[in-house]
mmCIF file of the C-alpha atoms, coordinates in Angstrom:
data_MODEL
# 
_entry.id   MODEL 
# 
loop_
_atom_site.group_PDB 
_atom_site.id 
_atom_site.type_symbol 
_atom_site.label_atom_id 
_atom_site.label_alt_id 
_atom_site.label_comp_id 
_atom_site.label_asym_id 
_atom_site.label_entity_id 
_atom_site.label_seq_id 
_atom_site.pdbx_PDB_ins_code 
_atom_site.Cartn_x 
_atom_site.Cartn_y 
_atom_site.Cartn_z 
_atom_site.occupancy 
_atom_site.B_iso_or_equiv 
_atom_site.pdbx_formal_charge 
_atom_site.auth_seq_id 
_atom_site.auth_comp_id 
_atom_site.auth_asym_id 
_atom_site.auth_atom_id 
_atom_site.pdbx_PDB_model_num 
ATOM 1   C CA . MET A 1 1   ? 0.013   0.025   0.002  1.00 0.00 ? 1   MET A CA 1 
ATOM 2   C CA . GLU A 1 2   ? 1.374   3.367   -0.863 1.00 0.00 ? 2   GLU A CA 1 
ATOM 3   C CA . ILE A 1 3   ? 1.242   6.352   1.485  1.00 0.00 ? 3   ILE A CA 1 
ATOM 4   C CA . LYS A 1 4   ? 2.265   9.832   0.475  1.00 0.00 ? 4   LYS A CA 1 
ATOM 5   C CA . VAL A 1 5   ? 5.241   11.494  2.130  1.00 0.00 ? 5   VAL A CA 1 
ATOM 6   C CA . VAL A 1 6   ? 4.980   15.268  2.851  1.00 0.00 ? 6   VAL A CA 1 
ATOM 7   C CA . ASN A 1 7   ? 7.500   17.857  4.089  1.00 0.00 ? 7   ASN A CA 1 
ATOM 8   C CA . PRO A 1 8   ? 7.050   20.182  7.087  1.00 0.00 ? 8   PRO A CA 1 
ATOM 9   C CA . GLN A 1 9   ? 5.322   22.597  4.693  1.00 0.00 ? 9   GLN A CA 1 
ATOM 10  C CA . ASN A 1 10  ? 2.716   19.881  3.885  1.00 0.00 ? 10  ASN A CA 1 
ATOM 11  C CA . GLN A 1 11  ? 3.939   19.558  0.303  1.00 0.00 ? 11  GLN A CA 1 
ATOM 12  C CA . GLU A 1 12  ? 3.918   16.087  -1.215 1.00 0.00 ? 12  GLU A CA 1 
ATOM 13  C CA . VAL A 1 13  ? 7.505   14.868  -1.906 1.00 0.00 ? 13  VAL A CA 1 
ATOM 14  C CA . GLY A 1 14  ? 7.000   11.259  -2.615 1.00 0.00 ? 14  GLY A CA 1 
ATOM 15  C CA . VAL A 1 15  ? 5.377   8.054   -1.548 1.00 0.00 ? 15  VAL A CA 1 
ATOM 16  C CA . VAL A 1 16  ? 6.371   5.101   0.544  1.00 0.00 ? 16  VAL A CA 1 
ATOM 17  C CA . GLU A 1 17  ? 5.294   1.534   0.340  1.00 0.00 ? 17  GLU A CA 1 
ATOM 18  C CA . ILE A 1 18  ? 3.904   -0.187  3.449  1.00 0.00 ? 18  ILE A CA 1 
ATOM 19  C CA . LYS A 1 19  ? 3.290   -3.925  3.333  1.00 0.00 ? 19  LYS A CA 1 
ATOM 20  C CA . GLU A 1 20  ? -0.297  -5.038  2.838  1.00 0.00 ? 20  GLU A CA 1 
ATOM 21  C CA . GLU A 1 21  ? -0.016  -7.398  5.790  1.00 0.00 ? 21  GLU A CA 1 
ATOM 22  C CA . ILE A 1 22  ? 0.470   -4.321  8.054  1.00 0.00 ? 22  ILE A CA 1 
ATOM 23  C CA . ALA A 1 23  ? -1.709  -1.711  6.317  1.00 0.00 ? 23  ALA A CA 1 
ATOM 24  C CA . LYS A 1 24  ? -4.662  -4.008  5.918  1.00 0.00 ? 24  LYS A CA 1 
ATOM 25  C CA . ALA A 1 25  ? -4.077  -6.347  8.882  1.00 0.00 ? 25  ALA A CA 1 
ATOM 26  C CA . PRO A 1 26  ? -7.336  -7.441  10.681 1.00 0.00 ? 26  PRO A CA 1 
ATOM 27  C CA . ILE A 1 27  ? -8.164  -5.642  13.782 1.00 0.00 ? 27  ILE A CA 1 
ATOM 28  C CA . LYS A 1 28  ? -8.134  -8.051  16.758 1.00 0.00 ? 28  LYS A CA 1 
ATOM 29  C CA . LYS A 1 29  ? -10.012 -6.155  19.461 1.00 0.00 ? 29  LYS A CA 1 
ATOM 30  C CA . HIS A 1 30  ? -9.402  -8.714  22.220 1.00 0.00 ? 30  HIS A CA 1 
ATOM 31  C CA . ALA A 1 31  ? -5.582  -8.690  21.701 1.00 0.00 ? 31  ALA A CA 1 
ATOM 32  C CA . VAL A 1 32  ? -5.674  -4.786  21.902 1.00 0.00 ? 32  VAL A CA 1 
ATOM 33  C CA . TRP A 1 33  ? -7.762  -4.843  25.076 1.00 0.00 ? 33  TRP A CA 1 
ATOM 34  C CA . GLU A 1 34  ? -5.428  -7.441  26.666 1.00 0.00 ? 34  GLU A CA 1 
ATOM 35  C CA . THR A 1 35  ? -2.273  -5.346  25.742 1.00 0.00 ? 35  THR A CA 1 
ATOM 36  C CA . VAL A 1 36  ? -3.755  -2.165  27.007 1.00 0.00 ? 36  VAL A CA 1 
ATOM 37  C CA . LYS A 1 37  ? -4.728  -3.861  30.289 1.00 0.00 ? 37  LYS A CA 1 
ATOM 38  C CA . TRP A 1 38  ? -1.149  -5.219  30.569 1.00 0.00 ? 38  TRP A CA 1 
ATOM 39  C CA . GLN A 1 39  ? 0.454   -1.859  29.860 1.00 0.00 ? 39  GLN A CA 1 
ATOM 40  C CA . LEU A 1 40  ? -1.660  -0.020  32.488 1.00 0.00 ? 40  LEU A CA 1 
ATOM 41  C CA . ALA A 1 41  ? -0.962  -2.806  35.011 1.00 0.00 ? 41  ALA A CA 1 
ATOM 42  C CA . LYS A 1 42  ? 2.645   -2.307  34.469 1.00 0.00 ? 42  LYS A CA 1 
ATOM 43  C CA . ARG A 1 43  ? 2.410   1.383   35.149 1.00 0.00 ? 43  ARG A CA 1 
ATOM 44  C CA . ARG A 1 44  ? 0.688   0.950   38.519 1.00 0.00 ? 44  ARG A CA 1 
ATOM 45  C CA . ARG A 1 45  ? 2.997   1.969   41.279 1.00 0.00 ? 45  ARG A CA 1 
ATOM 46  C CA . GLY A 1 46  ? 1.363   -0.395  43.835 1.00 0.00 ? 46  GLY A CA 1 
ATOM 47  C CA . THR A 1 47  ? 2.519   1.638   46.819 1.00 0.00 ? 47  THR A CA 1 
ATOM 48  C CA . HIS A 1 48  ? -0.852  1.616   48.667 1.00 0.00 ? 48  HIS A CA 1 
ATOM 49  C CA . SER A 1 49  ? -0.746  0.401   52.123 1.00 0.00 ? 49  SER A CA 1 
ATOM 50  C CA . THR A 1 50  ? -2.941  0.079   55.228 1.00 0.00 ? 50  THR A CA 1 
ATOM 51  C CA . LYS A 1 51  ? -2.103  -0.971  58.778 1.00 0.00 ? 51  LYS A CA 1 
ATOM 52  C CA . THR A 1 52  ? -3.378  -4.155  60.485 1.00 0.00 ? 52  THR A CA 1 
ATOM 53  C CA . ARG A 1 53  ? -4.378  -4.227  64.106 1.00 0.00 ? 53  ARG A CA 1 
ATOM 54  C CA . GLY A 1 54  ? -0.880  -5.356  64.859 1.00 0.00 ? 54  GLY A CA 1 
ATOM 55  C CA . GLU A 1 55  ? 0.669   -2.404  63.235 1.00 0.00 ? 55  GLU A CA 1 
ATOM 56  C CA . VAL A 1 56  ? -1.509  0.497   64.576 1.00 0.00 ? 56  VAL A CA 1 
ATOM 57  C CA . ARG A 1 57  ? -0.035  2.246   67.592 1.00 0.00 ? 57  ARG A CA 1 
ATOM 58  C CA . GLY A 1 58  ? -1.501  1.662   70.966 1.00 0.00 ? 58  GLY A CA 1 
ATOM 59  C CA . GLY A 1 59  ? -4.081  -0.761  72.124 1.00 0.00 ? 59  GLY A CA 1 
ATOM 60  C CA . GLY A 1 60  ? -1.845  -2.824  74.329 1.00 0.00 ? 60  GLY A CA 1 
ATOM 61  C CA . LYS A 1 61  ? -4.135  -2.798  77.349 1.00 0.00 ? 61  LYS A CA 1 
ATOM 62  C CA . LYS A 1 62  ? -7.467  -4.628  77.647 1.00 0.00 ? 62  LYS A CA 1 
ATOM 63  C CA . PRO A 1 63  ? -9.990  -1.743  77.760 1.00 0.00 ? 63  PRO A CA 1 
ATOM 64  C CA . TRP A 1 64  ? -12.184 -3.466  80.593 1.00 0.00 ? 64  TRP A CA 1 
ATOM 65  C CA . PRO A 1 65  ? -12.403 -6.700  82.293 1.00 0.00 ? 65  PRO A CA 1 
ATOM 66  C CA . GLN A 1 66  ? -13.683 -9.705  80.358 1.00 0.00 ? 66  GLN A CA 1 
ATOM 67  C CA . LYS A 1 67  ? -16.639 -10.242 82.597 1.00 0.00 ? 67  LYS A CA 1 
ATOM 68  C CA . HIS A 1 68  ? -19.253 -8.568  84.854 1.00 0.00 ? 68  HIS A CA 1 
ATOM 69  C CA . THR A 1 69  ? -19.322 -5.239  83.083 1.00 0.00 ? 69  THR A CA 1 
ATOM 70  C CA . GLY A 1 70  ? -22.422 -5.929  80.988 1.00 0.00 ? 70  GLY A CA 1 
ATOM 71  C CA . ARG A 1 71  ? -20.476 -4.896  77.934 1.00 0.00 ? 71  ARG A CA 1 
ATOM 72  C CA . ALA A 1 72  ? -19.244 -6.918  75.049 1.00 0.00 ? 72  ALA A CA 1 
ATOM 73  C CA . ARG A 1 73  ? -15.811 -8.397  75.600 1.00 0.00 ? 73  ARG A CA 1 
ATOM 74  C CA . GLN A 1 74  ? -13.006 -6.479  73.983 1.00 0.00 ? 74  GLN A CA 1 
ATOM 75  C CA . GLY A 1 75  ? -9.303  -7.267  73.830 1.00 0.00 ? 75  GLY A CA 1 
ATOM 76  C CA . SER A 1 76  ? -7.946  -4.103  72.223 1.00 0.00 ? 76  SER A CA 1 
ATOM 77  C CA . ILE A 1 77  ? -9.014  -0.696  71.209 1.00 0.00 ? 77  ILE A CA 1 
ATOM 78  C CA . ARG A 1 78  ? -7.136  -1.168  68.012 1.00 0.00 ? 78  ARG A CA 1 
ATOM 79  C CA . ALA A 1 79  ? -9.399  -4.012  66.893 1.00 0.00 ? 79  ALA A CA 1 
ATOM 80  C CA . PRO A 1 80  ? -10.980 -3.340  63.517 1.00 0.00 ? 80  PRO A CA 1 
ATOM 81  C CA . GLN A 1 81  ? -14.423 -2.446  64.829 1.00 0.00 ? 81  GLN A CA 1 
ATOM 82  C CA . TRP A 1 82  ? -12.983 0.477   66.836 1.00 0.00 ? 82  TRP A CA 1 
ATOM 83  C CA . VAL A 1 83  ? -12.401 3.863   65.475 1.00 0.00 ? 83  VAL A CA 1 
ATOM 84  C CA . GLY A 1 84  ? -8.711  4.295   64.821 1.00 0.00 ? 84  GLY A CA 1 
ATOM 85  C CA . GLY A 1 85  ? -8.285  0.452   64.701 1.00 0.00 ? 85  GLY A CA 1 
ATOM 86  C CA . GLY A 1 86  ? -6.570  -1.644  62.137 1.00 0.00 ? 86  GLY A CA 1 
ATOM 87  C CA . VAL A 1 87  ? -7.893  -2.460  58.659 1.00 0.00 ? 87  VAL A CA 1 
ATOM 88  C CA . VAL A 1 88  ? -9.042  -6.016  57.820 1.00 0.00 ? 88  VAL A CA 1 
ATOM 89  C CA . HIS A 1 89  ? -7.596  -7.383  54.518 1.00 0.00 ? 89  HIS A CA 1 
ATOM 90  C CA . GLY A 1 90  ? -6.570  -3.917  53.435 1.00 0.00 ? 90  GLY A CA 1 
ATOM 91  C CA . PRO A 1 91  ? -4.207  -3.274  50.399 1.00 0.00 ? 91  PRO A CA 1 
ATOM 92  C CA . LYS A 1 92  ? -0.495  -3.731  50.916 1.00 0.00 ? 92  LYS A CA 1 
ATOM 93  C CA . PRO A 1 93  ? 2.357   -2.762  48.550 1.00 0.00 ? 93  PRO A CA 1 
ATOM 94  C CA . ARG A 1 94  ? 2.467   -5.153  45.552 1.00 0.00 ? 94  ARG A CA 1 
ATOM 95  C CA . ASP A 1 95  ? 3.583   -5.527  42.050 1.00 0.00 ? 95  ASP A CA 1 
ATOM 96  C CA . TYR A 1 96  ? 0.638   -5.553  39.536 1.00 0.00 ? 96  TYR A CA 1 
ATOM 97  C CA . SER A 1 97  ? 2.747   -6.372  36.483 1.00 0.00 ? 97  SER A CA 1 
ATOM 98  C CA . TYR A 1 98  ? 2.475   -9.730  34.740 1.00 0.00 ? 98  TYR A CA 1 
ATOM 99  C CA . SER A 1 99  ? 3.723   -11.270 31.546 1.00 0.00 ? 99  SER A CA 1 
ATOM 100 C CA . LEU A 1 100 ? 1.907   -11.155 28.157 1.00 0.00 ? 100 LEU A CA 1 
ATOM 101 C CA . PRO A 1 101 ? 3.027   -13.159 25.097 1.00 0.00 ? 101 PRO A CA 1 
ATOM 102 C CA . LYS A 1 102 ? 5.055   -11.241 22.628 1.00 0.00 ? 102 LYS A CA 1 
ATOM 103 C CA . LYS A 1 103 ? 2.801   -12.635 19.727 1.00 0.00 ? 103 LYS A CA 1 
ATOM 104 C CA . VAL A 1 104 ? -0.112  -11.012 21.472 1.00 0.00 ? 104 VAL A CA 1 
ATOM 105 C CA . ARG A 1 105 ? 1.507   -7.669  21.790 1.00 0.00 ? 105 ARG A CA 1 
ATOM 106 C CA . LYS A 1 106 ? 2.683   -7.796  18.161 1.00 0.00 ? 106 LYS A CA 1 
ATOM 107 C CA . VAL A 1 107 ? -0.820  -8.561  16.894 1.00 0.00 ? 107 VAL A CA 1 
ATOM 108 C CA . ALA A 1 108 ? -2.255  -5.674  19.031 1.00 0.00 ? 108 ALA A CA 1 
ATOM 109 C CA . LEU A 1 109 ? 0.345   -3.188  17.749 1.00 0.00 ? 109 LEU A CA 1 
ATOM 110 C CA . ARG A 1 110 ? -0.353  -4.311  14.228 1.00 0.00 ? 110 ARG A CA 1 
ATOM 111 C CA . SER A 1 111 ? -4.033  -3.891  14.768 1.00 0.00 ? 111 SER A CA 1 
ATOM 112 C CA . VAL A 1 112 ? -3.915  -0.400  16.021 1.00 0.00 ? 112 VAL A CA 1 
ATOM 113 C CA . ILE A 1 113 ? -1.458  0.823   13.339 1.00 0.00 ? 113 ILE A CA 1 
ATOM 114 C CA . SER A 1 114 ? -3.623  -0.825  10.645 1.00 0.00 ? 114 SER A CA 1 
ATOM 115 C CA . GLY A 1 115 ? -6.700  0.931   12.055 1.00 0.00 ? 115 GLY A CA 1 
ATOM 116 C CA . ARG A 1 116 ? -4.909  4.350   12.023 1.00 0.00 ? 116 ARG A CA 1 
ATOM 117 C CA . ILE A 1 117 ? -3.900  3.755   8.279  1.00 0.00 ? 117 ILE A CA 1 
ATOM 118 C CA . GLN A 1 118 ? -7.299  2.770   7.369  1.00 0.00 ? 118 GLN A CA 1 
ATOM 119 C CA . GLU A 1 119 ? -8.891  5.752   9.136  1.00 0.00 ? 119 GLU A CA 1 
ATOM 120 C CA . GLY A 1 120 ? -6.528  8.138   7.464  1.00 0.00 ? 120 GLY A CA 1 
ATOM 121 C CA . ASN A 1 121 ? -4.937  9.173   10.662 1.00 0.00 ? 121 ASN A CA 1 
ATOM 122 C CA . PHE A 1 122 ? -1.551  7.898   9.757  1.00 0.00 ? 122 PHE A CA 1 
ATOM 123 C CA . LEU A 1 123 ? 0.886   10.475  8.357  1.00 0.00 ? 123 LEU A CA 1 
ATOM 124 C CA . VAL A 1 124 ? 4.420   10.205  7.041  1.00 0.00 ? 124 VAL A CA 1 
ATOM 125 C CA . VAL A 1 125 ? 6.646   13.272  7.090  1.00 0.00 ? 125 VAL A CA 1 
ATOM 126 C CA . GLU A 1 126 ? 10.061  13.800  5.646  1.00 0.00 ? 126 GLU A CA 1 
ATOM 127 C CA . ASP A 1 127 ? 12.768  13.869  8.338  1.00 0.00 ? 127 ASP A CA 1 
ATOM 128 C CA . PHE A 1 128 ? 13.475  17.398  9.543  1.00 0.00 ? 128 PHE A CA 1 
ATOM 129 C CA . SER A 1 129 ? 15.353  19.138  12.321 1.00 0.00 ? 129 SER A CA 1 
ATOM 130 C CA . PHE A 1 130 ? 15.353  22.569  13.968 1.00 0.00 ? 130 PHE A CA 1 
ATOM 131 C CA . GLU A 1 131 ? 18.495  24.717  14.253 1.00 0.00 ? 131 GLU A CA 1 
ATOM 132 C CA . ALA A 1 132 ? 17.547  25.829  17.694 1.00 0.00 ? 132 ALA A CA 1 
ATOM 133 C CA . PRO A 1 133 ? 14.790  24.844  20.169 1.00 0.00 ? 133 PRO A CA 1 
ATOM 134 C CA . LYS A 1 134 ? 11.795  26.854  19.112 1.00 0.00 ? 134 LYS A CA 1 
ATOM 135 C CA . THR A 1 135 ? 8.192   25.957  20.210 1.00 0.00 ? 135 THR A CA 1 
ATOM 136 C CA . LYS A 1 136 ? 6.931   28.424  17.655 1.00 0.00 ? 136 LYS A CA 1 
ATOM 137 C CA . LYS A 1 137 ? 8.443   26.404  14.855 1.00 0.00 ? 137 LYS A CA 1 
ATOM 138 C CA . ALA A 1 138 ? 6.828   23.259  16.163 1.00 0.00 ? 138 ALA A CA 1 
ATOM 139 C CA . ILE A 1 139 ? 3.385   25.152  16.288 1.00 0.00 ? 139 ILE A CA 1 
ATOM 140 C CA . GLU A 1 140 ? 4.022   26.262  12.671 1.00 0.00 ? 140 GLU A CA 1 
ATOM 141 C CA . PHE A 1 141 ? 4.703   22.574  11.684 1.00 0.00 ? 141 PHE A CA 1 
ATOM 142 C CA . LEU A 1 142 ? 1.422   21.441  13.134 1.00 0.00 ? 142 LEU A CA 1 
ATOM 143 C CA . LYS A 1 143 ? -0.491  24.311  11.548 1.00 0.00 ? 143 LYS A CA 1 
ATOM 144 C CA . ASN A 1 144 ? 0.890   23.428  8.117  1.00 0.00 ? 144 ASN A CA 1 
ATOM 145 C CA . LEU A 1 145 ? -0.368  19.892  8.535  1.00 0.00 ? 145 LEU A CA 1 
ATOM 146 C CA . GLY A 1 146 ? -3.678  21.049  9.841  1.00 0.00 ? 146 GLY A CA 1 
ATOM 147 C CA . LEU A 1 147 ? -3.067  19.380  13.286 1.00 0.00 ? 147 LEU A CA 1 
ATOM 148 C CA . GLU A 1 148 ? -3.066  22.408  15.682 1.00 0.00 ? 148 GLU A CA 1 
ATOM 149 C CA . ASN A 1 149 ? -6.212  21.306  17.308 1.00 0.00 ? 149 ASN A CA 1 
ATOM 150 C CA . LYS A 1 150 ? -5.447  17.574  17.360 1.00 0.00 ? 150 LYS A CA 1 
ATOM 151 C CA . LYS A 1 151 ? -3.830  15.284  19.762 1.00 0.00 ? 151 LYS A CA 1 
ATOM 152 C CA . VAL A 1 152 ? -0.699  14.242  17.935 1.00 0.00 ? 152 VAL A CA 1 
ATOM 153 C CA . LEU A 1 153 ? 1.749   11.372  18.512 1.00 0.00 ? 153 LEU A CA 1 
ATOM 154 C CA . LEU A 1 154 ? 5.021   12.232  16.761 1.00 0.00 ? 154 LEU A CA 1 
ATOM 155 C CA . VAL A 1 155 ? 7.067   9.047   16.188 1.00 0.00 ? 155 VAL A CA 1 
ATOM 156 C CA . VAL A 1 156 ? 10.683  9.895   15.627 1.00 0.00 ? 156 VAL A CA 1 
ATOM 157 C CA . PRO A 1 157 ? 14.058  8.021   15.101 1.00 0.00 ? 157 PRO A CA 1 
ATOM 158 C CA . SER A 1 158 ? 16.077  7.386   18.294 1.00 0.00 ? 158 SER A CA 1 
ATOM 159 C CA . GLU A 1 159 ? 18.880  9.658   17.088 1.00 0.00 ? 159 GLU A CA 1 
ATOM 160 C CA . LEU A 1 160 ? 16.535  12.729  16.917 1.00 0.00 ? 160 LEU A CA 1 
ATOM 161 C CA . ASP A 1 161 ? 18.431  15.922  17.591 1.00 0.00 ? 161 ASP A CA 1 
ATOM 162 C CA . GLU A 1 162 ? 17.644  17.699  20.942 1.00 0.00 ? 162 GLU A CA 1 
ATOM 163 C CA . ASN A 1 163 ? 16.502  20.865  19.411 1.00 0.00 ? 163 ASN A CA 1 
ATOM 164 C CA . THR A 1 164 ? 13.572  19.272  17.651 1.00 0.00 ? 164 THR A CA 1 
ATOM 165 C CA . TYR A 1 165 ? 12.647  17.312  20.862 1.00 0.00 ? 165 TYR A CA 1 
ATOM 166 C CA . LEU A 1 166 ? 12.719  20.409  22.924 1.00 0.00 ? 166 LEU A CA 1 
ATOM 167 C CA . SER A 1 167 ? 10.647  22.364  20.463 1.00 0.00 ? 167 SER A CA 1 
ATOM 168 C CA . PHE A 1 168 ? 7.740   19.929  20.754 1.00 0.00 ? 168 PHE A CA 1 
ATOM 169 C CA . ARG A 1 169 ? 8.134   19.085  24.414 1.00 0.00 ? 169 ARG A CA 1 
ATOM 170 C CA . ASN A 1 170 ? 6.142   21.907  25.902 1.00 0.00 ? 170 ASN A CA 1 
ATOM 171 C CA . LEU A 1 171 ? 3.146   21.335  23.659 1.00 0.00 ? 171 LEU A CA 1 
ATOM 172 C CA . PRO A 1 172 ? 0.382   19.728  25.835 1.00 0.00 ? 172 PRO A CA 1 
ATOM 173 C CA . ASN A 1 173 ? -1.303  18.013  22.931 1.00 0.00 ? 173 ASN A CA 1 
ATOM 174 C CA . VAL A 1 174 ? 1.801   16.392  21.328 1.00 0.00 ? 174 VAL A CA 1 
ATOM 175 C CA . LYS A 1 175 ? 3.827   13.523  22.523 1.00 0.00 ? 175 LYS A CA 1 
ATOM 176 C CA . VAL A 1 176 ? 7.214   12.852  20.975 1.00 0.00 ? 176 VAL A CA 1 
ATOM 177 C CA . LEU A 1 177 ? 8.102   8.990   21.004 1.00 0.00 ? 177 LEU A CA 1 
ATOM 178 C CA . PRO A 1 178 ? 11.131  7.196   19.740 1.00 0.00 ? 178 PRO A CA 1 
ATOM 179 C CA . ILE A 1 179 ? 10.139  4.478   17.379 1.00 0.00 ? 179 ILE A CA 1 
ATOM 180 C CA . GLU A 1 180 ? 11.569  1.902   19.858 1.00 0.00 ? 180 GLU A CA 1 
ATOM 181 C CA . GLY A 1 181 ? 8.977   3.015   22.351 1.00 0.00 ? 181 GLY A CA 1 
ATOM 182 C CA . LEU A 1 182 ? 5.965   2.792   20.124 1.00 0.00 ? 182 LEU A CA 1 
ATOM 183 C CA . ASN A 1 183 ? 3.133   1.076   22.007 1.00 0.00 ? 183 ASN A CA 1 
ATOM 184 C CA . VAL A 1 184 ? -0.603  0.222   21.680 1.00 0.00 ? 184 VAL A CA 1 
ATOM 185 C CA . TYR A 1 185 ? -1.729  2.510   24.395 1.00 0.00 ? 185 TYR A CA 1 
ATOM 186 C CA . ASP A 1 186 ? -0.171  5.739   23.052 1.00 0.00 ? 186 ASP A CA 1 
ATOM 187 C CA . VAL A 1 187 ? -1.388  5.087   19.528 1.00 0.00 ? 187 VAL A CA 1 
ATOM 188 C CA . LEU A 1 188 ? -4.958  4.805   20.803 1.00 0.00 ? 188 LEU A CA 1 
ATOM 189 C CA . CYS A 1 189 ? -4.669  7.915   23.027 1.00 0.00 ? 189 CYS A CA 1 
ATOM 190 C CA . TYR A 1 190 ? -3.812  10.254  20.140 1.00 0.00 ? 190 TYR A CA 1 
ATOM 191 C CA . ASP A 1 191 ? -5.899  11.316  17.214 1.00 0.00 ? 191 ASP A CA 1 
ATOM 192 C CA . LYS A 1 192 ? -3.173  11.471  14.675 1.00 0.00 ? 192 LYS A CA 1 
ATOM 193 C CA . CYS A 1 193 ? 0.080   9.465   14.357 1.00 0.00 ? 193 CYS A CA 1 
ATOM 194 C CA . VAL A 1 194 ? 2.878   11.326  12.551 1.00 0.00 ? 194 VAL A CA 1 
ATOM 195 C CA . PHE A 1 195 ? 5.880   9.131   11.572 1.00 0.00 ? 195 PHE A CA 1 
ATOM 196 C CA . PHE A 1 196 ? 9.138   10.334  10.418 1.00 0.00 ? 196 PHE A CA 1 
ATOM 197 C CA . LYS A 1 197 ? 9.983   8.608   7.141  1.00 0.00 ? 197 LYS A CA 1 
ATOM 198 C CA . SER A 1 198 ? 13.167  7.089   8.546  1.00 0.00 ? 198 SER A CA 1 
ATOM 199 C CA . THR A 1 199 ? 11.219  5.212   11.225 1.00 0.00 ? 199 THR A CA 1 
ATOM 200 C CA . LEU A 1 200 ? 9.180   3.168   8.687  1.00 0.00 ? 200 LEU A CA 1 
ATOM 201 C CA . PRO A 1 201 ? 11.762  0.417   8.154  1.00 0.00 ? 201 PRO A CA 1 
ATOM 202 C CA . LYS A 1 202 ? 11.913  -0.262  11.900 1.00 0.00 ? 202 LYS A CA 1 
ATOM 203 C CA . LEU A 1 203 ? 8.108   -0.112  12.122 1.00 0.00 ? 203 LEU A CA 1 
ATOM 204 C CA . GLU A 1 204 ? 7.796   -2.885  9.463  1.00 0.00 ? 204 GLU A CA 1 
ATOM 205 C CA . GLU A 1 205 ? 10.504  -4.852  11.202 1.00 0.00 ? 205 GLU A CA 1 
ATOM 206 C CA . ARG A 1 206 ? 8.621   -4.903  14.383 1.00 0.00 ? 206 ARG A CA 1 
ATOM 207 C CA . LEU A 1 207 ? 5.272   -5.725  12.888 1.00 0.00 ? 207 LEU A CA 1 
ATOM 208 C CA . SER A 1 208 ? 6.241   -8.182  10.127 1.00 0.00 ? 208 SER A CA 1 
# 
């Protein structure tokens, strides 16, 4: 499948060929769901913690005698039924991450990339760089492509110069992502995916 390549001024400068197995891959919704769930689970910090009755301070003394008071027997004022007492079966720090087969991850990424291509939300731009970090130039680039009001995922080569990265960094609706970090969740979160032309061979390598 042929996709046109534009320069930063949105002028067509050529076309690139993307394999049909990627551009027209079937969209496997369950694999996408599994992968997003796996990604979000990995991102959870899992630092939540509560104290059990053995960890709450105080409560060492029996509040009243066991018998002859007419009240229910109590062993500690830090038992769970007391205000200020411990928590029963409360959360403790834990790791939420788990493993997901590489094949499922590849199928999911191929599905979302195929979906973006079929929707027309997959753009290829000729590689460019800025001589100095200028957010104004980054905004101008987005306006040329008609993306100033869109959420944009800009997929760049790993050796992208720092000036270009800094120019886009402050824009709240743009995320600059090296091709090695391309993932299902980010592709779904952004309206448009803009790929530098030099990233396409690595994209095909990952998805083939």
